[in-house]
N, C-alpha and C positions, 0 to 999 in steps of 0.2 A: 376241900383239901384237908381240913382237920378231921374229917370222918374217915379218911383213907386207912388209918391203922385199925379201924373197927369193922371194916367191910372187905369182902373179896370181889365186889363188883368192879371197883376201879382202884388202882393204886398209884399214888404220886409221892415223890419225896417232898418233904416239907422244907422248901427253900424259898427265898425271896423271888427268884426268877420264875419258879412255878406259880407262886402266888400272883405275880403280875400277869403272867400268861393266862392263867385260868380266870382271873378277874376280867381281863380284856375280852376273852372269849365269851364269858357270861354277859358282859355288857353289850357286846356286838349282837349276840343272839337275842337279847331282850329288845334292843333297838329295832332289829329286823322284824321281829314279831309284832312290835307296836306299829310299824309302818304298814304291815300287811293286814293286821286285824285291829279294828277299832271298836268302840262301844256299840256301833251299829252293825257289826259283822265284818266280813271281808271287804277290803277296799279294792276297787279296780277302776282303771281309767280306760275308756274306749274312745278313740279318736278316729272318726271316719275321714278319709282323705277327701279333700275338697269341701269340707264343711265350714271352712272359714269364710266369713263375710269379707269380700274384697272391695266393697264400696267405701269411699272416704268422704266424710262430711265436709272437710275443709279443702279448699283448692290450694295447690302448691304454687310457689312463685319462683321465678328464675333469678330474682335479685337477692343479693346478700344483704343481711341486716347491717346497717352502719349506724354507730351511735356515738 
């Protein structure tokens, strides 16, 4: 924002509202990039349908707990 008077690449008025908007945009962009790219490279999640284990170790009961 403060480099705007010295360049023709982008121009913004120096106001509080523009400062808040540009700061929010910068923060959101940094957050999104950090969620996509980590130290190990691109992050991705792949979930195959039906890959969840449906067995349960504990048996369920029909009685309510009373204490």
